[in-house]
PDB file of N, CA, C and O in Angstrom, chain B, residues numbered from 101:
ATOM      1  N   UNK B 101     -64.402  -5.330   7.376  1.00  0.00           N
ATOM      2  CA  UNK B 101     -64.619  -4.782   5.735  1.00  0.00           C
ATOM      3  C   UNK B 101     -65.900  -5.248   5.923  1.00  0.00           C
ATOM      4  O   UNK B 101     -66.300  -5.456   4.778  1.00  0.00           O
ATOM      5  N   UNK B 102     -66.555  -5.462   6.496  1.00  0.00           N
ATOM      6  CA  UNK B 102     -68.399  -5.662   6.701  1.00  0.00           C
ATOM      7  C   UNK B 102     -68.806  -4.446   5.505  1.00  0.00           C
ATOM      8  O   UNK B 102     -69.308  -4.567   4.387  1.00  0.00           O
ATOM      9  N   UNK B 103     -68.215  -2.870   6.508  1.00  0.00           N
ATOM     10  CA  UNK B 103     -68.692  -1.636   5.988  1.00  0.00           C
ATOM     11  C   UNK B 103     -68.588  -1.654   4.955  1.00  0.00           C
ATOM     12  O   UNK B 103     -69.580  -1.469   4.250  1.00  0.00           O
ATOM     13  N   UNK B 104     -67.444  -1.865   4.450  1.00  0.00           N
ATOM     14  CA  UNK B 104     -67.236  -1.532   2.935  1.00  0.00           C
ATOM     15  C   UNK B 104     -67.615  -1.876   2.233  1.00  0.00           C
ATOM     16  O   UNK B 104     -67.731  -1.280   1.162  1.00  0.00           O
ATOM     17  N   UNK B 105     -68.251  -3.723   2.607  1.00  0.00           N
ATOM     18  CA  UNK B 105     -68.741  -4.539   1.516  1.00  0.00           C
ATOM     19  C   UNK B 105     -70.293  -3.813   1.849  1.00  0.00           C
ATOM     20  O   UNK B 105     -71.094  -4.557   1.284  1.00  0.00           O
ATOM     21  N   UNK B 106     -70.836  -3.014   2.322  1.00  0.00           N
ATOM     22  CA  UNK B 106     -72.535  -2.764   2.930  1.00  0.00           C
ATOM     23  C   UNK B 106     -72.195  -1.542   1.501  1.00  0.00           C
ATOM     24  O   UNK B 106     -72.781  -1.657   0.425  1.00  0.00           O
ATOM     25  N   UNK B 107     -71.213  -0.483   1.765  1.00  0.00           N
ATOM     26  CA  UNK B 107     -70.723   0.433   0.529  1.00  0.00           C
ATOM     27  C   UNK B 107     -71.064   0.093  -0.316  1.00  0.00           C
ATOM     28  O   UNK B 107     -72.047   0.719  -0.712  1.00  0.00           O
ATOM     29  N   UNK B 108     -70.449  -1.436  -1.517  1.00  0.00           N
ATOM     30  CA  UNK B 108     -70.390  -1.674  -2.305  1.00  0.00           C
ATOM     31  C   UNK B 108     -71.585  -1.874  -2.697  1.00  0.00           C
ATOM     32  O   UNK B 108     -71.955  -1.370  -3.757  1.00  0.00           O
ATOM     33  N   UNK B 109     -72.594  -2.788  -1.793  1.00  0.00           N
ATOM     34  CA  UNK B 109     -73.747  -3.717  -2.397  1.00  0.00           C
ATOM     35  C   UNK B 109     -74.464  -2.195  -2.371  1.00  0.00           C
ATOM     36  O   UNK B 109     -75.191  -1.887  -3.316  1.00  0.00           O
ATOM     37  N   UNK B 110     -74.293  -1.472  -1.523  1.00  0.00           N
ATOM     38  CA  UNK B 110     -75.649  -0.407  -1.333  1.00  0.00           C
ATOM     39  C   UNK B 110     -75.454   0.678  -2.466  1.00  0.00           C
ATOM     40  O   UNK B 110     -76.393   1.271  -2.997  1.00  0.00           O
ATOM     41  N   UNK B 111     -74.246   0.846  -2.741  1.00  0.00           N
ATOM     42  CA  UNK B 111     -74.033   1.459  -4.243  1.00  0.00           C
ATOM     43  C   UNK B 111     -74.566   0.317  -5.666  1.00  0.00           C
ATOM     44  O   UNK B 111     -74.749   0.663  -6.833  1.00  0.00           O
ATOM     45  N   UNK B 112     -74.648  -0.451  -5.343  1.00  0.00           N
ATOM     46  CA  UNK B 112     -75.217  -1.020  -6.878  1.00  0.00           C
ATOM     47  C   UNK B 112     -76.460  -1.580  -6.288  1.00  0.00           C
ATOM     48  O   UNK B 112     -76.600  -2.784  -6.507  1.00  0.00           O
ATOM     49  N   UNK B 113     -76.919  -1.299  -5.948  1.00  0.00           N
ATOM     50  CA  UNK B 113     -78.420  -0.916  -5.245  1.00  0.00           C
ATOM     51  C   UNK B 113     -79.345   0.057  -5.452  1.00  0.00           C
ATOM     52  O   UNK B 113     -80.571   0.049  -5.344  1.00  0.00           O
ATOM     53  N   UNK B 114     -77.732   1.794  -6.100  1.00  0.00           N
ATOM     54  CA  UNK B 114     -78.277   2.773  -5.593  1.00  0.00           C
ATOM     55  C   UNK B 114     -79.141   2.953  -4.416  1.00  0.00           C
ATOM     56  O   UNK B 114     -80.075   3.613  -4.869  1.00  0.00           O
ATOM     57  N   UNK B 115     -79.415   2.710  -2.931  1.00  0.00           N
ATOM     58  CA  UNK B 115     -79.591   2.757  -2.085  1.00  0.00           C
ATOM     59  C   UNK B 115     -79.408   4.447  -0.896  1.00  0.00           C
ATOM     60  O   UNK B 115     -79.045   4.355   0.277  1.00  0.00           O
ATOM     61  N   UNK B 116     -79.618   5.279  -1.311  1.00  0.00           N
ATOM     62  CA  UNK B 116     -78.775   6.616  -1.016  1.00  0.00           C
ATOM     63  C   UNK B 116     -78.684   6.370   0.861  1.00  0.00           C
ATOM     64  O   UNK B 116     -77.709   6.418   1.611  1.00  0.00           O
ATOM     65  N   UNK B 117     -80.034   6.124   1.121  1.00  0.00           N
ATOM     66  CA  UNK B 117     -79.969   5.445   3.162  1.00  0.00           C
ATOM     67  C   UNK B 117     -79.308   4.239   3.602  1.00  0.00           C
ATOM     68  O   UNK B 117     -78.977   4.097   4.779  1.00  0.00           O
ATOM     69  N   UNK B 118     -79.109   3.402   2.756  1.00  0.00           N
ATOM     70  CA  UNK B 118     -78.272   2.825   3.280  1.00  0.00           C
ATOM     71  C   UNK B 118     -76.936   3.274   3.156  1.00  0.00           C
ATOM     72  O   UNK B 118     -76.336   3.446   4.218  1.00  0.00           O
ATOM     73  N   UNK B 119     -76.203   3.554   1.868  1.00  0.00           N
ATOM     74  CA  UNK B 119     -75.189   4.390   1.525  1.00  0.00           C
ATOM     75  C   UNK B 119     -74.561   5.111   2.864  1.00  0.00           C
ATOM     76  O   UNK B 119     -73.689   4.780   3.666  1.00  0.00           O
ATOM     77  N   UNK B 120     -75.009   5.708   2.791  1.00  0.00           N
ATOM     78  CA  UNK B 120     -75.171   6.565   3.926  1.00  0.00           C
ATOM     79  C   UNK B 120     -74.762   5.752   5.647  1.00  0.00           C
ATOM     80  O   UNK B 120     -73.940   5.853   6.558  1.00  0.00           O
ATOM     81  N   UNK B 121     -75.692   5.138   5.347  1.00  0.00           N
ATOM     82  CA  UNK B 121     -75.082   4.330   7.134  1.00  0.00           C
ATOM     83  C   UNK B 121     -73.861   3.252   6.963  1.00  0.00           C
ATOM     84  O   UNK B 121     -73.242   2.821   7.936  1.00  0.00           O
ATOM     85  N   UNK B 122     -73.649   2.952   5.914  1.00  0.00           N
ATOM     86  CA  UNK B 122     -72.627   2.309   5.531  1.00  0.00           C
ATOM     87  C   UNK B 122     -71.524   3.047   5.689  1.00  0.00           C
ATOM     88  O   UNK B 122     -70.710   2.790   6.576  1.00  0.00           O
ATOM     89  N   UNK B 123     -71.386   4.001   4.877  1.00  0.00           N
ATOM     90  CA  UNK B 123     -70.207   5.536   4.726  1.00  0.00           C
ATOM     91  C   UNK B 123     -70.269   5.226   6.551  1.00  0.00           C
ATOM     92  O   UNK B 123     -69.317   4.595   7.010  1.00  0.00           O
ATOM     93  N   UNK B 124     -71.246   5.623   7.403  1.00  0.00           N
ATOM     94  CA  UNK B 124     -70.697   6.209   8.778  1.00  0.00           C
ATOM     95  C   UNK B 124     -70.574   4.895   9.659  1.00  0.00           C
ATOM     96  O   UNK B 124     -70.605   5.047  10.880  1.00  0.00           O
ATOM     97  N   UNK B 125     -70.420   3.447   9.071  1.00  0.00           N
ATOM     98  CA  UNK B 125     -69.878   2.434   9.910  1.00  0.00           C
ATOM     99  C   UNK B 125     -68.459   2.542   9.403  1.00  0.00           C
ATOM    100  O   UNK B 125     -67.535   2.756  10.187  1.00  0.00           O
ATOM    101  N   UNK B 126     -68.278   2.401   8.141  1.00  0.00           N
ATOM    102  CA  UNK B 126     -66.483   2.779   7.808  1.00  0.00           C
ATOM    103  C   UNK B 126     -66.357   3.661   8.299  1.00  0.00           C
ATOM    104  O   UNK B 126     -65.279   3.543   8.881  1.00  0.00           O
ATOM    105  N   UNK B 127     -66.804   4.702   8.526  1.00  0.00           N
ATOM    106  CA  UNK B 127     -65.857   6.420   9.323  1.00  0.00           C
ATOM    107  C   UNK B 127     -65.575   5.562  10.653  1.00  0.00           C
ATOM    108  O   UNK B 127     -64.427   5.233  10.949  1.00  0.00           O
ATOM    109  N   UNK B 128     -67.082   5.099  11.714  1.00  0.00           N
ATOM    110  CA  UNK B 128     -66.207   4.781  12.861  1.00  0.00           C
ATOM    111  C   UNK B 128     -65.517   3.858  13.569  1.00  0.00           C
ATOM    112  O   UNK B 128     -64.997   3.847  14.685  1.00  0.00           O
ATOM    113  N   UNK B 129     -65.715   2.437  11.939  1.00  0.00           N
ATOM    114  CA  UNK B 129     -64.130   1.471  12.036  1.00  0.00           C
ATOM    115  C   UNK B 129     -62.933   2.170  11.766  1.00  0.00           C
ATOM    116  O   UNK B 129     -62.002   1.594  12.329  1.00  0.00           O
ATOM    117  N   UNK B 130     -62.439   3.511  10.928  1.00  0.00           N
ATOM    118  CA  UNK B 130     -61.409   3.838  10.826  1.00  0.00           C
ATOM    119  C   UNK B 130     -60.676   4.542  12.087  1.00  0.00           C
ATOM    120  O   UNK B 130     -59.482   4.472  12.376  1.00  0.00           O
ATOM    121  N   UNK B 131     -61.892   5.365  12.882  1.00  0.00           N
ATOM    122  CA  UNK B 131     -62.024   6.286  14.229  1.00  0.00           C
ATOM    123  C   UNK B 131     -61.408   5.179  14.476  1.00  0.00           C
ATOM    124  O   UNK B 131     -60.232   5.294  14.132  1.00  0.00           O
ATOM    125  N   UNK B 132     -61.826   3.315  15.266  1.00  0.00           N
ATOM    126  CA  UNK B 132     -61.582   2.857  16.216  1.00  0.00           C
ATOM    127  C   UNK B 132     -60.300   2.393  15.366  1.00  0.00           C
ATOM    128  O   UNK B 132     -59.412   2.849  16.086  1.00  0.00           O
ATOM    129  N   UNK B 133     -59.677   1.810  14.353  1.00  0.00           N
ATOM    130  CA  UNK B 133     -58.751   1.689  14.294  1.00  0.00           C
ATOM    131  C   UNK B 133     -57.790   2.893  13.942  1.00  0.00           C
ATOM    132  O   UNK B 133     -57.258   3.045  12.842  1.00  0.00           O
ATOM    133  N   UNK B 134     -57.656   3.658  14.943  1.00  0.00           N
ATOM    134  CA  UNK B 134     -56.905   5.490  14.438  1.00  0.00           C
ATOM    135  C   UNK B 134     -56.645   5.745  13.665  1.00  0.00           C
ATOM    136  O   UNK B 134     -55.533   6.252  13.808  1.00  0.00           O
ATOM    137  N   UNK B 135     -57.181   5.791  11.883  1.00  0.00           N
ATOM    138  CA  UNK B 135     -56.941   5.703  10.905  1.00  0.00           C
ATOM    139  C   UNK B 135     -57.003   7.167  10.497  1.00  0.00           C
ATOM    140  O   UNK B 135     -56.250   7.864   9.818  1.00  0.00           O
ATOM    141  N   UNK B 136     -58.673   7.513  11.426  1.00  0.00           N
ATOM    142  CA  UNK B 136     -58.777   9.154  11.725  1.00  0.00           C
ATOM    143  C   UNK B 136     -59.565   9.465  12.675  1.00  0.00           C
ATOM    144  O   UNK B 136     -60.349   8.661  13.179  1.00  0.00           O
ATOM    145  N   UNK B 137     -59.434  10.750  13.050  1.00  0.00           N
ATOM    146  CA  UNK B 137     -60.009  11.086  14.779  1.00  0.00           C
ATOM    147  C   UNK B 137     -58.710  11.814  14.853  1.00  0.00           C
ATOM    148  O   UNK B 137     -57.760  12.068  14.112  1.00  0.00           O
ATOM    149  N   UNK B 138     -59.097  12.040  16.094  1.00  0.00           N
ATOM    150  CA  UNK B 138     -57.925  13.208  16.912  1.00  0.00           C
ATOM    151  C   UNK B 138     -56.468  12.285  16.925  1.00  0.00           C
ATOM    152  O   UNK B 138     -56.592  11.100  17.235  1.00  0.00           O
ATOM    153  N   UNK B 139     -54.954  12.851  16.565  1.00  0.00           N
ATOM    154  CA  UNK B 139     -54.652  12.269  16.651  1.00  0.00           C
ATOM    155  C   UNK B 139     -53.680  11.377  17.737  1.00  0.00           C
ATOM    156  O   UNK B 139     -52.749  12.077  18.134  1.00  0.00           O
ATOM    157  N   UNK B 140     -53.673  10.056  18.289  1.00  0.00           N
ATOM    158  CA  UNK B 140     -52.767   9.020  19.396  1.00  0.00           C
ATOM    159  C   UNK B 140     -51.946   9.170  19.812  1.00  0.00           C
ATOM    160  O   UNK B 140     -51.773   8.881  20.996  1.00  0.00           O
ATOM    161  N   UNK B 141     -50.882   9.775  18.948  1.00  0.00           N
ATOM    162  CA  UNK B 141     -49.541   9.811  19.572  1.00  0.00           C
ATOM    163  C   UNK B 141     -49.047  11.111  20.138  1.00  0.00           C
ATOM    164  O   UNK B 141     -49.903  11.970  20.351  1.00  0.00           O
ATOM    165  N   UNK B 142     -47.538  11.438  20.470  1.00  0.00           N
ATOM    166  CA  UNK B 142     -47.446  11.981  21.489  1.00  0.00           C
ATOM    167  C   UNK B 142     -45.328  12.145  20.681  1.00  0.00           C
ATOM    168  O   UNK B 142     -44.302  12.419  21.302  1.00  0.00           O
ATOM    169  N   UNK B 143     -45.455  11.931  19.672  1.00  0.00           N
ATOM    170  CA  UNK B 143     -43.527  11.970  19.819  1.00  0.00           C
ATOM    171  C   UNK B 143     -43.171  13.569  19.323  1.00  0.00           C
ATOM    172  O   UNK B 143     -42.039  14.049  19.279  1.00  0.00           O
ATOM    173  N   UNK B 144     -44.409  14.242  18.972  1.00  0.00           N
ATOM    174  CA  UNK B 144     -43.814  15.438  18.742  1.00  0.00           C
ATOM    175  C   UNK B 144     -42.773  16.084  17.483  1.00  0.00           C
ATOM    176  O   UNK B 144     -41.855  16.900  17.557  1.00  0.00           O
ATOM    177  N   UNK B 145     -43.511  15.129  15.995  1.00  0.00           N
ATOM    178  CA  UNK B 145     -42.252  14.922  14.997  1.00  0.00           C
ATOM    179  C   UNK B 145     -43.581  15.972  14.260  1.00  0.00           C
ATOM    180  O   UNK B 145     -44.752  16.026  14.633  1.00  0.00           O
ATOM    181  N   UNK B 146     -43.031  16.613  13.303  1.00  0.00           N
ATOM    182  CA  UNK B 146     -43.997  17.350  12.174  1.00  0.00           C
ATOM    183  C   UNK B 146     -44.935  15.777  11.231  1.00  0.00           C
ATOM    184  O   UNK B 146     -44.522  14.665  10.901  1.00  0.00           O
ATOM    185  N   UNK B 147     -46.382  16.512  11.082  1.00  0.00           N
ATOM    186  CA  UNK B 147     -46.542  15.599  10.461  1.00  0.00           C
ATOM    187  C   UNK B 147     -46.578  16.054   8.672  1.00  0.00           C
ATOM    188  O   UNK B 147     -46.807  17.249   8.483  1.00  0.00           O
ATOM    189  N   UNK B 148     -46.422  15.405   7.720  1.00  0.00           N
ATOM    190  CA  UNK B 148     -45.746  15.622   6.417  1.00  0.00           C
ATOM    191  C   UNK B 148     -46.928  14.797   5.587  1.00  0.00           C
ATOM    192  O   UNK B 148     -46.679  14.419   4.442  1.00  0.00           O
ATOM    193  N   UNK B 149     -48.080  14.558   6.127  1.00  0.00           N
ATOM    194  CA  UNK B 149     -48.941  12.946   4.819  1.00  0.00           C
ATOM    195  C   UNK B 149     -49.614  14.218   4.373  1.00  0.00           C
ATOM    196  O   UNK B 149     -50.413  13.775   3.548  1.00  0.00           O
ATOM    197  N   UNK B 150     -49.773  15.403   4.402  1.00  0.00           N
ATOM    198  CA  UNK B 150     -50.680  16.646   3.637  1.00  0.00           C
ATOM    199  C   UNK B 150     -50.056  17.530   2.912  1.00  0.00           C
ATOM    200  O   UNK B 150     -50.479  18.605   2.487  1.00  0.00           O
ATOM    201  N   UNK B 151     -48.323  16.701   2.697  1.00  0.00           N
ATOM    202  CA  UNK B 151     -47.831  18.235   1.755  1.00  0.00           C
ATOM    203  C   UNK B 151     -47.522  17.178   0.528  1.00  0.00           C
ATOM    204  O   UNK B 151     -48.079  16.115   0.255  1.00  0.00           O
ATOM    205  N   UNK B 152     -46.360  17.907  -0.148  1.00  0.00           N
ATOM    206  CA  UNK B 152     -46.002  17.344  -1.582  1.00  0.00           C
ATOM    207  C   UNK B 152     -44.732  17.039  -1.036  1.00  0.00           C
ATOM    208  O   UNK B 152     -44.054  17.719  -0.266  1.00  0.00           O
ATOM    209  N   UNK B 153     -44.485  15.870  -1.558  1.00  0.00           N
ATOM    210  CA  UNK B 153     -42.626  15.691  -1.032  1.00  0.00           C
ATOM    211  C   UNK B 153     -42.012  17.060  -1.175  1.00  0.00           C
ATOM    212  O   UNK B 153     -41.634  17.444  -0.068  1.00  0.00           O
ATOM    213  N   UNK B 154     -41.846  17.669  -1.835  1.00  0.00           N
ATOM    214  CA  UNK B 154     -41.299  18.615  -2.951  1.00  0.00           C
ATOM    215  C   UNK B 154     -40.989  19.241  -1.574  1.00  0.00           C
ATOM    216  O   UNK B 154     -39.779  19.215  -1.349  1.00  0.00           O
ATOM    217  N   UNK B 155     -41.866  19.904  -0.392  1.00  0.00           N
ATOM    218  CA  UNK B 155     -42.173  20.926   0.625  1.00  0.00           C
ATOM    219  C   UNK B 155     -41.745  20.443   1.971  1.00  0.00           C
ATOM    220  O   UNK B 155     -41.682  20.939   3.096  1.00  0.00           O
ATOM    221  N   UNK B 156     -41.457  19.213   1.396  1.00  0.00           N
ATOM    222  CA  UNK B 156     -41.126  18.832   2.730  1.00  0.00           C
ATOM    223  C   UNK B 156     -39.340  18.115   3.180  1.00  0.00           C
ATOM    224  O   UNK B 156     -38.776  17.821   2.126  1.00  0.00           O
ATOM    225  N   UNK B 157     -38.447  17.812   4.418  1.00  0.00           N
ATOM    226  CA  UNK B 157     -37.432  16.973   4.260  1.00  0.00           C
ATOM    227  C   UNK B 157     -37.346  16.397   3.268  1.00  0.00           C
ATOM    228  O   UNK B 157     -36.442  16.685   2.484  1.00  0.00           O
ATOM    229  N   UNK B 158     -38.068  15.610   3.046  1.00  0.00           N
ATOM    230  CA  UNK B 158     -37.364  13.974   2.135  1.00  0.00           C
ATOM    231  C   UNK B 158     -37.742  14.715   0.406  1.00  0.00           C
ATOM    232  O   UNK B 158     -38.031  14.138  -0.642  1.00  0.00           O
ATOM    233  N   UNK B 159     -37.624  15.794   0.633  1.00  0.00           N
ATOM    234  CA  UNK B 159     -37.210  16.112  -1.081  1.00  0.00           C
ATOM    235  C   UNK B 159     -36.195  15.398  -2.136  1.00  0.00           C
ATOM    236  O   UNK B 159     -36.327  14.499  -2.968  1.00  0.00           O
ATOM    237  N   UNK B 160     -35.240  16.131  -1.755  1.00  0.00           N
ATOM    238  CA  UNK B 160     -33.765  15.278  -2.306  1.00  0.00           C
ATOM    239  C   UNK B 160     -33.665  13.555  -2.141  1.00  0.00           C
ATOM    240  O   UNK B 160     -33.703  12.909  -3.188  1.00  0.00           O
ATOM    241  N   UNK B 161     -33.571  13.005  -1.172  1.00  0.00           N
ATOM    242  CA  UNK B 161     -34.515  12.105  -0.875  1.00  0.00           C
ATOM    243  C   UNK B 161     -35.373  11.202  -1.650  1.00  0.00           C
ATOM    244  O   UNK B 161     -35.022  10.029  -1.777  1.00  0.00           O
ATOM    245  N   UNK B 162     -36.643  11.695  -2.270  1.00  0.00           N
ATOM    246  CA  UNK B 162     -37.577  11.567  -3.063  1.00  0.00           C
ATOM    247  C   UNK B 162     -36.861  11.654  -4.633  1.00  0.00           C
ATOM    248  O   UNK B 162     -36.787  10.646  -5.337  1.00  0.00           O
ATOM    249  N   UNK B 163     -36.373  12.925  -5.058  1.00  0.00           N
ATOM    250  CA  UNK B 163     -35.985  13.306  -5.793  1.00  0.00           C
ATOM    251  C   UNK B 163     -34.448  12.360  -6.785  1.00  0.00           C
ATOM    252  O   UNK B 163     -33.845  12.681  -7.810  1.00  0.00           O
ATOM    253  N   UNK B 164     -34.286  10.968  -5.704  1.00  0.00           N
ATOM    254  CA  UNK B 164     -32.836  10.525  -6.131  1.00  0.00           C
ATOM    255  C   UNK B 164     -33.205   8.869  -6.199  1.00  0.00           C
ATOM    256  O   UNK B 164     -32.567   7.825  -6.335  1.00  0.00           O
ATOM    257  N   UNK B 165     -34.676   9.282  -6.013  1.00  0.00           N
ATOM    258  CA  UNK B 165     -35.363   7.749  -6.711  1.00  0.00           C
ATOM    259  C   UNK B 165     -35.602   7.311  -8.345  1.00  0.00           C
ATOM    260  O   UNK B 165     -36.086   6.215  -8.626  1.00  0.00           O
TER     261      UNK B 165
END
């Protein structure tokens, strides 16, 4: 959260160097948390996170909502 606060502060002050550094910190934190970077699980299931719902096996379920 500190890195995100740093992004907000850099944007507020229009400090490009601080913004770049803060965004680097945010990315590093997300990689450390497993939100970005290499896939760490090995369940062999397809990843549909970057697909439209209508193009996945969940299309019928989603349309029924």
